[in-house]
C-alpha positions as MATLAB code, in Angstrom:
seq = 'MKQVTMTGLILLLIFLWAPVVSAQWSGCIGCHSGTIAAGEDAMKEKFQTVEAFVNAAMATKNPMMKEIQQNKDAIEAAAKELGLKKAEEPKK';
ca = [
     -78.649   99.848   15.314;
     -75.017  100.050   16.014;
     -74.340   96.794   14.568;
     -76.182   97.695   11.374;
     -74.137  100.777   11.020;
     -70.804   98.827   11.703;
     -71.816   96.083    9.246;
     -72.620   98.984    6.492;
     -69.189  100.477    7.244;
     -67.547   97.235    6.790;
     -69.309   96.654    3.495;
     -68.617   99.758    2.058;
     -64.781   99.288    3.129;
     -64.636   96.054    1.316;
     -66.492   97.615   -1.503;
     -63.861  100.410   -1.816;
     -60.778   98.129   -1.266;
     -62.169   95.350   -3.491;
     -60.242   96.889   -6.553;
     -57.142   97.876   -5.174;
     -56.601   94.437   -3.964;
     -57.811   92.348   -6.655;
     -55.608   94.024   -9.456;
     -57.999   92.753  -12.143;
     -61.000   94.039  -14.087;
     -63.365   91.906  -12.122;
     -62.461   94.337   -9.375;
     -63.330   97.429  -11.227;
     -66.983   96.188  -12.318;
     -68.383   97.237   -9.009;
     -68.358  101.032  -10.386;
     -67.682  100.003  -14.042;
     -70.690   98.561  -14.959;
     -71.920  100.978  -17.214;
     -74.292  102.494  -14.531;
     -71.977  104.406  -12.379;
     -69.032  104.522  -14.712;
     -68.242  103.386  -18.238;
     -68.640   99.645  -18.546;
     -66.407   97.130  -20.262;
     -67.571   97.616  -23.739;
     -67.165  101.121  -23.648;
     -63.806  101.194  -22.052;
     -62.579   98.704  -24.743;
     -63.965  101.135  -27.533;
     -62.492  104.258  -25.989;
     -58.929  103.142  -25.186;
     -57.139  101.099  -27.689;
     -53.893  100.428  -25.847;
     -52.892   99.468  -22.081;
     -50.943  102.576  -22.185;
     -53.669  104.839  -22.866;
     -56.146  103.248  -20.393;
     -53.375  103.213  -17.728;
     -52.631  107.113  -18.825;
     -56.395  107.816  -18.364;
     -57.059  106.143  -15.099;
     -53.813  107.876  -13.549;
     -54.935  111.550  -15.019;
     -58.437  111.184  -13.647;
     -59.716  113.597  -10.916;
     -62.624  111.409   -9.777;
     -62.000  110.703   -5.994;
     -63.307  107.283   -6.389;
     -60.080  106.298   -8.425;
     -57.559  108.086   -5.667;
     -56.819  104.582   -4.020;
     -56.360  102.774   -7.317;
     -54.072  105.434   -8.872;
     -51.734  104.248   -6.164;
     -51.368  100.764   -7.790;
     -50.296  101.344  -11.362;
     -49.714   97.599  -11.674;
     -53.413   96.880  -10.890;
     -54.585   99.222  -13.536;
     -52.327   97.552  -16.137;
     -53.464   94.016  -15.029;
     -57.197   95.449  -15.662;
     -56.196   96.745  -19.025;
     -54.844   93.416  -20.150;
     -57.676   91.618  -18.856;
     -60.103   93.573  -20.795;
     -57.779   92.536  -23.688;
     -56.209   95.760  -24.423;
     -52.665   95.340  -25.915;
     -49.145   97.239  -25.301;
     -48.645   99.919  -28.033;
     -46.232   98.819  -30.751;
     -43.107  100.538  -30.488;
     -42.195  102.661  -33.684;
     -39.759  100.927  -36.024;
     -36.324  102.293  -36.570;
];
């Protein structure tokens, strides 16, 4: 029983840390599969730019995002992997 509990705990830790370490959308799909949280297609539809995606991820109060919010570069990399583009700067 003790070994089963430890194995479960280790798997849970890996699951929670994988998105932080991977710094790619593939690390996000554990939750963002469309079942627990919005999936890839919904995210692409909702967020038109990298900045909008990053700002939303940084602003969410969802406790599952707390660790991920500590790595803004990883969030930006995930947005780029989704195919989102940087907002164009206004012309002067």
